[in-house]
C-alpha positions as CSV (number, residue, x, y, z in Angstrom):
1,M,93.8,49.5,-34.2
2,S,90.9,50.5,-36.4
3,D,88.6,53.4,-35.8
4,M,85.7,51.0,-35.6
5,N,87.2,49.3,-32.5
6,I,87.8,52.6,-30.8
7,Q,84.3,53.7,-31.5
8,Q,82.9,50.4,-30.1
9,V,84.9,50.8,-26.9
10,L,83.9,54.4,-26.5
11,A,80.2,53.4,-27.0
12,Q,80.6,50.7,-24.4
13,M,82.2,53.1,-22.0
14,R,79.3,55.5,-22.5
15,V,76.7,52.8,-21.9
16,M,78.6,51.9,-18.7
17,E,78.6,55.5,-17.7
18,A,74.9,55.7,-18.2
19,Q,74.4,52.6,-16.1
20,A,76.6,54.0,-13.3
21,Q,74.6,57.2,-13.3
22,S,71.3,55.3,-13.1
23,K,72.4,53.3,-10.1
24,V,72.9,56.4,-8.0
25,S,70.1,56.4,-5.4
26,A,68.2,59.5,-4.3
27,D,69.6,59.0,-0.7
28,S,73.2,59.4,-1.8
29,L,72.8,62.5,-4.0
30,S,74.9,65.4,-2.9
31,V,73.8,69.0,-2.9
32,N,75.3,69.6,-6.4
33,E,73.6,66.6,-7.8
34,L,70.3,67.7,-6.4
35,K,70.7,70.9,-8.3
36,G,71.2,69.0,-11.6
37,D,75.0,69.4,-11.8
38,Q,75.6,65.7,-12.2
39,K,79.1,65.1,-13.5
40,T,80.8,61.8,-14.0
41,E,84.5,61.8,-13.6
42,F,86.7,60.1,-16.2
43,S,88.4,58.1,-13.5
44,E,85.1,56.7,-12.3
45,V,84.2,55.6,-15.9
46,L,87.6,54.1,-16.3
47,N,87.4,52.4,-13.0
48,N,83.9,51.0,-13.7
49,S,85.2,49.7,-17.1
50,L,88.2,48.0,-15.4
51,N,85.9,46.4,-12.8
52,S,83.5,45.2,-15.5
53,V,86.4,43.6,-17.5
54,N,87.7,42.0,-14.3
55,E,84.3,40.6,-13.4
56,T,84.0,39.1,-16.9
57,L,87.4,37.5,-16.7
58,M,86.7,36.1,-13.2
59,A,83.3,34.8,-14.2
60,S,84.8,33.1,-17.2
61,G,87.5,31.5,-15.1
62,E,85.0,30.2,-12.6
63,M,82.8,28.8,-15.4
64,A,85.8,27.0,-16.9
65,K,86.7,25.5,-13.5
66,A,83.1,24.3,-13.0
67,F,83.1,22.8,-16.5
68,E,86.4,21.0,-15.8
69,K,84.8,19.6,-12.6
70,G,82.0,18.2,-14.7
71,D,79.1,20.6,-13.9
72,S,76.3,19.4,-16.1
73,G,74.6,22.9,-16.1
74,I,77.4,24.3,-18.3
75,S,77.6,23.5,-22.0
76,M,80.7,23.7,-24.1
77,A,79.2,26.4,-26.3
78,E,78.2,28.5,-23.4
79,L,81.7,28.2,-21.9
80,M,83.4,29.1,-25.2
81,I,81.1,32.2,-25.7
82,N,81.8,33.3,-22.2
83,M,85.6,32.9,-22.6
84,E,85.5,34.7,-25.9
85,K,83.5,37.6,-24.4
86,A,86.2,37.9,-21.6
87,S,89.0,37.8,-24.2
88,V,87.4,40.5,-26.4
89,S,86.7,42.8,-23.4
90,F,90.3,42.4,-22.2
91,Q,91.7,43.1,-25.6
92,A,89.4,46.2,-25.9
93,M,90.6,47.5,-22.5
94,T,94.2,46.9,-23.5
95,S,93.6,48.9,-26.7
96,V,92.1,51.8,-24.7
97,R,95.0,51.7,-22.3
98,N,97.5,51.8,-25.2
99,K,95.6,54.8,-26.7
100,L,95.6,56.6,-23.4
101,L,99.3,56.1,-23.0
102,T,100.0,57.3,-26.5
103,A,97.9,60.4,-25.9
104,Y,99.7,61.0,-22.6
105,Q,103.1,60.7,-24.2
106,E,102.1,63.1,-27.0
107,I,100.9,65.7,-24.5
108,M,104.1,65.3,-22.4
109,N,106.2,65.9,-25.6
110,M,104.3,69.1,-26.5
111,P,106.4,72.2,-26.2
112,V,105.3,74.6,-23.5
């Protein structure tokens, strides 16, 4: 995988992280967050990314079903763009998973 693809995925994950942080309401802030110690866990970012990809895939599938049933509000171009977006996001997430597995294996093979 090229360095450009990795950089794009990382940039997308950072944007999603920023969106997740902005959605936190003032009511749900903990004492540490009120002090300005806001930290985002890697697992949260990864989970949000997986959920986003899943939502994209599900929306694409629903749109395809609606198109097959003859919904006049969906054009072929819109359907193809949505399906391609879902495909690209899934491929990017698969690439990130593969990189994470490779990094994990390298760490596990390091001498102690």
